[in-house]
PAZALO-794901 format. One line per 10 residues: their letters; for each residue x, z, y of C-alpha. Coordinates in nm, 2 decimals. Each point is the difference from the previous one (the first is absolute). Layout:
a	X/Z/Y | ...
END
This chain:
mnnnsfwdrl	4.38/0.11/-6.72 | -0.35/-0.07/-0.10 | -0.02/-0.19/-0.33 | -0.38/0.01/-0.04 | -0.15/-0.34/-0.08 | -0.28/-0.16/0.21 | -0.25/0.11/-0.26 | 0.12/0.37/0.02 | -0.04/-0.01/0.38 | -0.36/-0.10/-0.01
pivtksllvi	-0.25/0.28/0.08 | -0.18/0.15/-0.30 | -0.35/-0.13/0.07 | 0.11/-0.35/0.08 | 0.21/-0.01/-0.32 | -0.29/0.15/-0.21 | -0.25/-0.26/0.13 | 0.23/-0.29/-0.09 | 0.05/0.14/-0.35 | -0.37/0.08/-0.06
nfvcwlvdvi	-0.11/-0.34/0.11 | 0.25/-0.19/-0.21 | -0.08/0.22/-0.31 | -0.37/-0.06/0.04 | 0.05/-0.37/0.04 | 0.23/-0.01/-0.31 | -0.25/0.21/-0.21 | -0.28/-0.24/0.11 | 0.20/-0.30/-0.10 | 0.09/0.15/-0.35
lknragimls	-0.36/0.10/-0.07 | -0.14/-0.33/0.11 | 0.25/-0.20/-0.21 | 0.02/0.22/-0.31 | -0.35/0.14/-0.03 | -0.22/-0.21/0.23 | -0.09/0.31/0.20 | -0.06/-0.07/0.37 | 0.11/0.32/0.17 | -0.07/-0.14/0.34
gvlglnyifs	-0.37/-0.03/-0.09 | -0.01/0.38/-0.05 | 0.23/0.11/0.27 | -0.07/-0.28/0.25 | -0.26/0.04/0.28 | -0.34/-0.12/-0.11 | -0.31/-0.04/0.21 | -0.15/0.35/0.04 | -0.34/-0.10/-0.15 | 0.16/-0.18/-0.29
psfhfwqplt	-0.02/0.16/-0.35 | 0.38/-0.04/-0.01 | 0.06/0.22/0.31 | 0.15/0.34/-0.06 | 0.07/0.28/0.25 | 0.38/-0.02/-0.05 | 0.03/-0.37/0.09 | 0.03/0.04/0.38 | 0.33/0.18/-0.08 | 0.13/-0.17/-0.31
ymfmhanfeh	-0.06/-0.36/0.12 | 0.30/0.02/0.24 | 0.24/0.05/-0.29 | -0.11/-0.32/-0.19 | 0.13/-0.35/0.07 | -0.10/-0.35/-0.11 | 0.35/-0.13/-0.07 | 0.37/0.04/0.07 | -0.02/-0.18/0.34 | -0.29/0.23/0.11
iffnmfavlm	0.19/0.32/-0.08 | 0.33/-0.13/0.12 | -0.11/-0.08/0.35 | -0.20/0.32/0.04 | 0.28/0.22/-0.13 | 0.25/-0.19/0.21 | -0.20/0.10/0.31 | 0.00/0.36/-0.12 | 0.37/-0.01/-0.05 | 0.06/-0.14/0.34
fapaleqqwg	-0.23/0.20/0.22 | -0.10/0.32/-0.19 | 0.34/0.19/0.01 | 0.00/0.01/0.38 | -0.35/0.14/0.01 | 0.07/0.26/-0.27 | 0.31/0.12/0.18 | -0.19/0.02/0.32 | -0.31/0.17/-0.14 | 0.12/0.18/-0.30
srrfllyylv	-0.09/-0.07/-0.36 | -0.33/0.18/-0.01 | -0.15/-0.15/0.31 | 0.12/-0.35/-0.10 | -0.15/0.03/-0.35 | -0.33/0.10/0.16 | 0.01/-0.29/0.23 | 0.07/-0.25/-0.28 | -0.29/0.13/-0.21 | -0.24/0.02/0.30
tgvgaaivqe	0.07/-0.36/0.10 | -0.04/-0.12/-0.35 | -0.33/0.17/-0.05 | -0.11/-0.10/0.34 | 0.07/-0.36/-0.09 | -0.22/0.04/-0.31 | -0.28/0.14/0.21 | 0.01/-0.29/0.24 | 0.00/-0.24/-0.30 | -0.30/0.16/-0.15
lvwfifygps	-0.18/-0.03/0.33 | 0.08/-0.37/0.03 | -0.13/-0.06/-0.36 | -0.32/0.19/0.08 | -0.07/-0.17/0.33 | 0.10/-0.36/-0.08 | -0.04/-0.03/-0.37 | -0.23/0.27/-0.14 | -0.08/-0.01/-0.37 | 0.21/-0.32/-0.04
aagavtigas	0.31/0.21/0.06 | -0.05/0.18/-0.34 | 0.27/-0.22/-0.16 | 0.26/0.04/0.27 | 0.31/0.21/-0.05 | 0.27/0.08/0.26 | 0.34/0.13/-0.09 | 0.33/0.05/0.18 | 0.18/0.23/0.25 | -0.05/-0.24/0.29
gavfgillaf	-0.25/0.22/0.19 | 0.26/0.29/0.00 | 0.28/-0.25/0.08 | -0.19/-0.12/0.31 | -0.04/0.36/0.10 | 0.37/0.04/-0.03 | 0.06/-0.31/0.22 | -0.24/0.14/0.27 | 0.18/0.34/0.00 | 0.34/-0.16/0.02
gllfpdtklf	-0.12/-0.21/0.29 | -0.12/0.31/0.18 | 0.30/0.22/-0.07 | 0.27/-0.26/0.04 | -0.16/-0.27/0.23 | 0.32/-0.15/0.13 | 0.18/-0.03/-0.34 | 0.07/-0.37/-0.04 | -0.11/-0.16/-0.33 | 0.10/-0.34/-0.14
iffipipira	-0.28/-0.19/-0.17 | 0.04/-0.28/-0.25 | 0.01/-0.35/0.17 | 0.02/0.15/0.35 | 0.36/-0.01/0.13 | -0.05/0.25/0.28 | -0.06/0.38/-0.04 | -0.35/0.14/0.07 | -0.07/0.35/0.13 | -0.18/0.22/-0.25
rifviiyavc	-0.30/0.05/0.22 | -0.05/-0.37/0.05 | 0.05/-0.06/-0.37 | -0.28/0.25/-0.08 | -0.24/-0.16/0.25 | 0.06/-0.35/-0.13 | -0.05/0.12/-0.36 | -0.33/0.17/0.09 | -0.13/-0.30/0.19 | 0.08/-0.23/-0.29
elflgvasfs	-0.17/0.24/-0.24 | -0.31/0.01/0.22 | -0.02/-0.37/0.03 | 0.05/-0.06/-0.37 | -0.26/0.27/-0.09 | -0.26/-0.15/0.23 | 0.08/-0.36/-0.10 | -0.03/0.10/-0.37 | 0.22/-0.29/-0.10 | -0.10/-0.12/-0.35
gdnvahfahl	0.25/0.05/-0.28 | 0.18/0.26/0.21 | -0.07/0.29/-0.24 | 0.14/0.26/0.25 | -0.18/0.31/0.12 | 0.08/-0.05/0.37 | -0.26/0.25/0.13 | 0.15/0.26/-0.24 | 0.34/-0.06/0.18 | -0.16/0.06/0.33
ggmlfgylli	-0.17/0.31/-0.15 | 0.34/0.14/-0.09 | 0.11/-0.05/0.36 | -0.32/0.15/0.14 | 0.02/0.32/-0.20 | 0.37/0.03/0.07 | -0.06/-0.03/0.37 | -0.28/0.26/-0.01 | 0.22/0.24/-0.20 | 0.29/-0.04/0.24
llwrrkdkdk	-0.23/0.08/0.29 | -0.12/0.31/-0.18 | 0.35/0.12/-0.06 | 0.10/-0.07/0.35 | -0.29/0.21/0.13 | 0.06/0.29/-0.24 | 0.38/0.01/0.05 | -0.04/-0.01/0.38 | -0.25/0.29/-0.01 | 0.25/0.20/-0.21
sdsgagfggw	0.29/-0.04/0.23 | 0.11/-0.17/0.32 | 0.36/0.06/-0.06 | 0.07/-0.35/-0.16 | -0.05/0.11/-0.36 | -0.24/-0.19/-0.23 | -0.16/-0.34/0.05 | -0.08/0.06/0.36 | 0.36/0.02/0.09 | 0.13/-0.29/-0.21
hyqdpv	0.21/-0.25/0.19 | 0.04/-0.36/-0.08 | 0.34/-0.09/-0.15 | 0.16/-0.24/-0.25 | -0.01/0.14/-0.35 | 0.32/0.13/-0.15
END
């Protein structure tokens, strides 16, 4: 009889990401309330030509969050979708994917700032794991396209691939529309998806070249996650 708890059964990288993100958020809250230190200003992503930009920010920004709701919904998505990917890929490949999509989202956000805002973007800061989360959603939709998902306020299940397409279209529309007061880096979300898709294509090609026996990404088959 297996008495392991749900937490114990989580893959190591998924579990570590949840812990690290919540610890970073908690430390940020404590420093802000007790010492008036804005950690997100140092670790968040600043415009690359701003004096506040530092080389580590394209990596560290994805571990900072604005408030409890922000981190809760991002980590809820990690909890729901990341374990299936980590079990399918292995921990090392999943961690690489998570970091690449997060950094990729930062690159796209920097490009958007440069192209559309220029020097006026010097005061802008982006934080959050949403770019990596959208990369996770894309990968889940590709690996498990027929898995049925239930979305809030929609009484019928939606297949994962349809869900990902709808999300991407909505993000593109919101990004182009630039709704005022939105305060969401929509193009960064799409950047996470884009870099995730490119990395998956690269892995498919490399694994297919290594073996035609069904091993590796090239031989992955679509199935419901365990």
